[in-house]
N, C-alpha and C positions, 0 to 999 in steps of 0.2 A: 541152706538157710543160714543167716548170720548168727554168730555167737551172741548170747544175751546174758545180762546180769539181772537176776530176779531179786528185787528189793522187797523185804517183808518187815514192816514195823511191828513190834510186839511189846505189849504191855500186859503183864499178868495173863499170859496165854500158855502156861506150862502144860495144860491138859491137851490142847489141840495142836500145838506147834509141830511136834515131831511128825504126826500123821500128815499135816499139810505139806511139809517139806518132802517127805517120802513120796507123796502123790505127785508133786511137781517134778521131782527127779525122774520118776517112772515115766511120766508123760513126755518129758523132753528127751529122755534117752531113747524111748521107742521111736520118736520122730527124728532121731539123729541130730539133735540140736545141741551144740556145745554151750555150756552154761556154767555160771557160778551162782551160788546162793548167798546173798548178803542180808543178814538179819540185824536190825537195829533194835536193841533192847532199851526201851524208853523208860528207864528208872523203875523197872519192875520190882515188885515186893515179894514175889514168889520165886520159884526155881526156873523161870523163863530163861535166864542167862545160862544156867547149866545145861538146859535142854538145847539151847541154840548152839553152844560150843560143841555139842556132840553131833550136830547134823549140818551145820552151815560151813561154807568155805571161808566166810569172813564174818566176824561178829564185831559190831560197834556198839558200845554201851554209853548211854547218857547217865550221868550220876543222879539225875532227878528227872521226873516226868516233864518232857518238853512239848509234847503234843504230836499228833499224827502227822501234820504237815512238816514240822521240823524234823521228825524222824525220817520221813521220805527224802527230804533234802539232804540230810546227812548220808543216807544210804546211797543216793544217786551220786553224790560227790565222791564216795568211796568206791564206786563200782569201777571195774576194770574195762568193761565193754561199753561201746556207744549205745547199743540197743538195750533199752531198759524195759523190764517188765515189773509192774507193781501189783501186788495182791495182798490180801489180808491173812492174818495168822489164825483166824477163828473158824476156818473150814466152810465159809459161806460161798466160796467161788469154786467152780468146777475146773480142777487142774487139767483135765483131759482136753479142754478147749483152748489151752494156751498155744499149742502149735498152730491152730487156725488163726489166732490173733497175730502171732509172729509172722506167719506167711503174708497176711494182709498188710503188715507194716512195711513191706517192701514197696508198696504202692501209695501208702498214705502217711501223713505226718504223725498222726495219732490214731490208734485203733482202740476202741472202747468196748468192753463186754456189756451189752445192753441187757439188763436183768429182767427176768419174768419169773412166774411161779407164785404159789400161795404164800411163801415166806417173805416175798418181796412186797406184795400188795398192801398188807397191813389193813387197819380199820378204815372206816369212812373218813374220819377226821384227817388221818395221815394221807389218804388218797387225795382229798381236797387240797390240803396244804401242798402236797407234791405237785399237783396240777397247776396251782397258782404260781408256785415258785418256778416251774418249768416255763409257763407262758411268759412270765416276766423276763426270764433269761433269754427266751427266743426273741422277745421284743427288743431286748438289749442288743443282740448281735445280728438279728435278721436272718437266722438260720433255724431249721428244725433241730431240736435237741431231744432225742428219745430218752436219754438217760444222762443227766448232767453230772452226777456224782458217783458213778460206779467206781469201785475200788480196784477193778481189774482192767488194766490198760497197758498198752505198749507204745513207746515213743523213743526218741533219740535224746541222749544226754546233751549232745551239742546244740539241740534245738530248745530244750526246756530250761537249761541253766540260765540263759539270758533273761528269762521271764521270772526268775526267783524273786527279784525285788517286789513284784506285784502279785505273787502267788502266796496264798495264806499259809501260815505255819500251824494252823489248827486243823479241825476236821474239814474245812472247806478247801483244802489243797486241790482236790479233784475238781470241784466247782470252778475255782479260779483259774486252774490250768486250762480247762475246757474253754472258758470265756476268753482267756488270753489268746489261745490258738485261733479261735473263730474271729476275734476282733482283728487279728493280723492276717486274716485270709489264708490261714493254713488249713489243710484238709483233715477233717476228723471223720472217721468211718466207724460204724457201729456193727458189731457182730452179736446176734442173739445168744444169750446164755441163760441157764437156769440158776436161780439163786436159792441156796440151801439154808436150813436152820443153823444158826450159829451155835458154837460150843461155848458154854459159859454165859456170863451176863454181858450186856452191851455196855460199852464205854461212852456211848453217845448220850449227852444231856440234851433231850429233845428241845425243850423251850429255849435254852441258852443258845444251842447250836443252830436252831431254826432262825432265831433273831439275828444271829451273826451271819448266817447265809443270806438272809434278806438284805442286811446291810451291805454285804459284798456285792450283790447284784445291783443295788442302788449306786454304789461306788463305781461299778463297772460302767453303768449308763452315764454317770456324770463325767467319768474319765474319757470315754470314747465318743459319746454322742449326747452331750448334756441337754440339748434341746428336747430330746425324747422324754426326759424326766419332767420337764415343764409341760409337755403335751399331756403326759399322764395326769399331772396335777390339775390341768385346765379342763380335761375331758369331762369330769362329773358336772362342772359348772355349765359347760356347753350343753350337755344333755338336759340338765335341769332347765336351762333357758329355753330350749326347744320345746320341752314338755309344757312349760308355762305359756309360751307363745301359742302353741296349738290349742291349749285350753281356752285362752283368751279369744282366739279366732272363732270358736264354736259357741261362745256364750254371747248373749245379747249385751250384757254389761261386763266387758272383760278388761276394763281399764286397770283394775288392781293386778290382774294376772300379767298384763303387759308391763306394768311397773316392776313386778317381781322378776319377769324375764329379763328386763333391762339390767336389773341389779346383777343377776347371774352372768349375763353377757359381759357386763363391765368387769366383773371379777375375773372371768376367764381371759379377757383382754389384758388386764393388768398382769396376770401371771405370765402370759406369753410375752408381754413387753419386757418384764424382768428377765425372762429366759433369754430373749434375743440380746438384751443389753449385757447379760452375764457372759454370753458366748462372745460378743463383740469386744468386750473390755478385758476378757481373761488374758493373762500373760501367756506367751508362747510356752507350750509344754515341751519338756525334754523327753523325747520318746524312748521307750525301751528298745535296745538294739534288736532288730528283727532277725530271727534265725533264717538261714538259707533254707527255703522249702525243699522238700523231697520231690524232685521233678522227674525222676526216672519212672516212667509208667504211671504218672500221676493222674488219677481220676477222682473228681470231687464227688463226695457222697454226702447227702444231707439227711439221711435217715436210714432206717433198718431196711436191708434189701428184702 
């Protein structure tokens, strides 16, 4: 198997970091995988930097907190090997599954650990939000996405760096990298993993980061297939027009409902007209340089096997 660079962003993770690195080294050494551990200390206010220097092959420190995505970009650029593994410093991901992901990365452009387990599911509100977010993302790219923002994944440095201009520097690094790969017809494969309870408190700000993630999905739709956004906006008006027309058809005096249906239909037509005009009049886009796909033994996967 290829040598890998394991990039771990760490912000105030002094309690869990050493155990995470030890677990990763044990798993990779048992599998005979040459590796280096690159830890990016993202302006930590505790002893994270001291712990990192004791267990990592390379430590990069940000003088202040720059964010999850920026830390990953820093670590990827500092990595010695082309094959990159990313994971979190909080102990939520199973290190013993890394060899499976690395093996699969010989055949696919990106391999993602697809999470499951009671610590991943969360409450009802979180599940509904995740479902809506996933369906929007799938609508954006036209592919099934079992887990869009898993933090355990394997990819190539040479493929991901060209996408850096469109990949988020915040918590949506994983989301935007997934969308970028799928929009450019690269192969993303999913390997089921169990998700564990994190050590310490979460750094995610759910409302802010959820809104930011939604914004990113909308931007992805507008960037790659903008007419889909206008179809989404027009769909409620089309549905309302059909409902009103159906009600008018079954009533003896349905003129008012026909008028309401006509208003909704006109609104949907205007939205679609604006959408088509926007697409037609938009200036040519400067595309991101597309990475060379991994073609050796390439098999496309759209979901969890």
